[in-house]
N, C-alpha and C positions, 0 to 999 in steps of 0.2 A: 494745547493737546484737543487732539480730535476728537469727538464722541460721535459711532455709528449707532443706527436704531433702523431694525430693517422687523416688516411683517407684511402679516398675507392674513388676504379673505376672500373666502367664498362666497361668489357674488351672484344669485340665479335669473340672471339674464346674458345675452351673446357675446361676445367680447366684441364684438363690433361697437355693439350698442354702449356697454362698457366704457371702452377707448374714445368712440366720439362724445360720452360726457366728462373724461376729464380732461380733454380739450377743452372747454370751454371755463378755461381759468377763473372770468369776473363772476364764475356761479359757486366758487371756492368757499364765498364766506355762509352758503349756506348750510354747510357742513365742516366746516375747518373752525376748531373753535380757537378765538382770537383774533383769527385776521378777518378786517373792517373790511378791507379794500383790494382787486384784484382789477388792475386796468392793463390792457393788451391795447399796447401800443404799437405794435406790428408784427407779421409772422413769428415774429424770431425775438421779441422784448418785451417784459411784463415788470409790473409794480406794484407792488405788496404795500399794505397799509398792515401796522398788524399795532392789536391791542393786547393789553393781559401780560403783563409782566413786563413791559416795557413798549412803550409808545415810540415806534421805530416806522424810517419808509425806505424801503430796499430793490435795487431792481436786480433782475431775473434774466436770464437769457436762455433760448430753447437750443443743447446742444444737439440736439437725437430726439427724432421723432417720428416712428416708422407707423404706417397707419396699422392698429391693429396689435401693435407686438411693444412696442418702447415710449417714452418720454423721459425723457431728462432736461433739467436745470440747475444750471449754475448762475450762486447770485453775481453777482458784478461790484468793485468792490473788495471792501478788504471784509466781509464777513464772512466768509468761506463755507457758506452755506450749498451743498448738492443736493440733486435729489432725483431718482430714478425707479420708473414706473412701469413692471411691466405686465403683458395683460397674457395668461397661460387658459387658453382654448379648454375648460375640462368635456365638453360636451354642446352639442350644440345650442345648449338653451343656460350655461352655465359656468364661470370664472374666473380662475383667479386671478387676486390682484394682489403683486407683490411690490411693495414698497419699501427703498430704502434711501436714508440721506443719512450727511452724512453735513456736523455744521460745529464750531466753536465755540463753547458757551464766552461769552465774554461779562465782566465783572460778577461777585462775589453771590450777586440772587441768581444768575446763569446757574454760577459753577453749582451750587449747593442743590438747586433747581435741577439739574443734570444726576448729580450723585445719586437722588434721590428718587431720581426715575420719572419725575414729570414730564417730562418729554416722548418719555416712551410711553407713556400712559394716552397721553395729551395726544401723539397718531394711533395707537391703538382705537380709541376712540373718534380721535375722525372719519378711521376707516370703516369704522363701525358704522357714524353719520352717512357717510354715503353708500353704504350700502342699503341701507333703511331710504333715504334718497333716490335711489335711483329703480329702488326694485319697486316701491309705491307710485314711481310716475311710470313705468312702463318701459317710459321713452325718455330719449336723449334731447338735453333742453335745444340740443346745437349737436354742431360737426366742422371739425378738419380736417379734412384726409389728406393736407397736405403734408410733401416729407421733407426733413430736414437732415445731415449725415454731418 
């Protein structure tokens, strides 16, 4: 069974700054709970190492990337994870980040956690930490402005 989580947060930074920071996948462990490491293998491929509930490593592919608009990822292999982040410009200095993730909980522990809303709270916390991260910095740690369709 596939689970879907959707969450949004308003960030007090311009859409280009917020988007640029989100393209810095290797910085994800600074604000994503349980993510130990992300390695960008090339323009399209990432490797994630996750700790927290389950030690695992998995690869993802960037399926779509349009500067200041969207980044969509899908896990390769049998994990069934997908994620899509959109960036809505609210003003010159404010952006709404919308995150949608689909995943297939595996095993009893993940299924129980899913039913109890653990993943939903984790995603909300990740967005809160992302907001604090980029707002406290004031500027992005880097940027990749390429496009993938």
